[in-house]
C-alpha positions as CSV (number, residue, x, y, z in Angstrom):
1,M,-5.2,-0.6,7.9
2,A,-7.8,2.2,7.7
3,E,-5.1,4.8,7.7
4,Y,-3.4,2.8,4.9
5,E,-6.6,2.9,2.8
6,R,-6.9,6.6,3.3
7,M,-3.3,7.1,2.2
8,K,-3.8,4.8,-0.8
9,A,-6.6,7.0,-2.0
10,M,-4.5,10.2,-2.0
11,K,-3.3,11.8,-5.2
12,I,0.2,13.2,-5.7
13,P,-0.3,17.0,-6.5
14,P,1.5,17.5,-9.9
15,N,3.0,20.9,-8.9
16,M,4.5,19.8,-5.5
17,N,8.0,20.8,-4.9
18,R,9.7,17.8,-3.4
19,N,12.6,19.8,-2.0
20,Y,10.4,22.0,0.1
21,R,7.8,19.8,1.6
22,I,7.1,21.5,5.1
23,E,3.8,23.1,4.3
24,E,0.6,23.4,6.3
25,D,-1.6,21.6,3.7
26,I,0.7,18.5,3.4
27,P,-0.3,16.0,6.1
28,R,1.9,13.9,8.3
29,V,1.0,10.3,8.8
30,T,1.8,7.7,11.4
31,I,1.7,4.0,10.4
32,H,1.3,1.6,13.2
33,F,2.7,-1.9,12.7
34,D,3.3,-5.1,14.7
35,A,6.0,-7.7,14.6
36,V,4.9,-8.8,11.1
37,F,6.2,-5.5,9.6
38,D,9.4,-4.0,10.8
39,S,10.2,-0.6,9.3
40,R,14.0,-1.2,9.8
41,N,13.9,-4.3,7.6
42,F,11.3,-3.1,4.9
43,K,13.9,-3.6,2.2
44,S,14.0,-7.4,2.8
45,A,10.1,-7.5,3.2
46,I,9.6,-6.0,-0.3
47,D,9.5,-9.4,-1.9
48,K,6.9,-10.6,0.6
49,S,3.4,-10.7,-1.1
50,V,1.0,-8.3,0.7
51,I,3.6,-6.5,2.9
52,G,5.7,-5.7,-0.3
53,A,2.7,-4.2,-2.0
54,I,1.9,-2.1,0.9
55,I,5.5,-0.9,1.2
56,R,5.6,-0.1,-2.6
57,D,2.3,2.0,-2.2
58,I,3.9,3.9,0.7
59,Q,7.0,4.7,-1.1
60,N,5.0,5.9,-4.2
61,K,2.9,8.2,-1.9
62,K,5.9,9.6,0.1
63,P,5.6,13.1,-1.8
64,C,2.1,13.4,-0.4
65,F,3.3,13.7,3.2
66,Q,5.7,16.0,5.2
67,E,6.6,13.1,7.4
68,I,5.8,9.4,7.6
69,I,6.4,7.7,11.0
70,F,6.5,4.0,11.4
71,Q,5.5,3.2,15.1
72,H,5.7,-0.3,16.5
73,I,2.6,-1.4,18.4
74,H,3.1,-4.5,20.7
75,K,0.2,-7.0,20.5
76,S,-0.7,-6.4,24.1
77,G,-1.2,-2.7,23.2
78,N,-3.4,-3.3,20.3
79,L,-5.7,-6.1,21.4
80,H,-8.7,-5.0,19.2
81,A,-6.6,-5.2,15.9
82,H,-5.1,-8.5,17.1
83,R,-8.6,-9.9,17.6
84,L,-9.8,-8.7,14.4
85,A,-6.8,-10.3,12.6
86,K,-7.3,-13.6,14.4
87,D,-11.0,-13.7,13.6
88,T,-10.3,-12.9,10.0
89,L,-7.8,-15.8,9.8
90,D,-10.0,-18.2,11.6
91,R,-12.8,-17.5,9.0
92,G,-10.3,-18.0,6.2
93,E,-10.8,-14.5,4.8
94,T,-7.9,-12.7,3.1
95,F,-8.8,-9.1,4.1
96,Y,-9.8,-7.1,7.0
97,L,-13.0,-5.0,7.7
98,M,-13.0,-1.4,6.8
99,G,-15.2,1.6,7.4
100,E,-18.7,1.0,8.9
101,E,-18.1,-2.8,9.1
102,L,-14.9,-2.1,11.2
103,K,-16.8,0.2,13.6
104,H,-19.6,-2.5,13.9
105,H,-16.9,-5.2,14.6
106,S,-15.4,-2.9,17.3
107,F,-18.6,-2.5,19.0
108,A,-19.3,-6.3,18.9
109,S,-15.8,-7.1,20.2
110,E,-16.3,-4.8,23.1
111,R,-19.4,-6.6,24.1
112,R,-17.6,-10.1,24.4
C-alpha cells in the first residue's frame, strides 16, 4: 500500500509524449497484490468499493510510468502484510498504517 500511496501523489507531466514513454526519468512500478485483487480480472473488480477506486487511480496514473507490473504475492510469502491486515480488521479499522507508523508496526511484529 505504501507504493500505491507514493504513486497516488505523483503528478502527470503536461508535456509527456504518451507514444514514446521509454525514458530514464519515467519510473517503473511493481504493484504487489494478493488473492483479493487479481490483475486479470480487474475490469470486473472496478465496481467493488475500495479496489475499484485503487484501480481507477492506477489507470489515471498510467502515463506517469514506463511500465506497471502486477505481481501476485501468496499470503505465505507476505506474512507481515497479512498480519497487518488481520490486526487492522480485528481492531475494526478501515485503513492500514503508513510511513513511520508502518515501520513501528513492522518492528513490533518481528518481536512477537
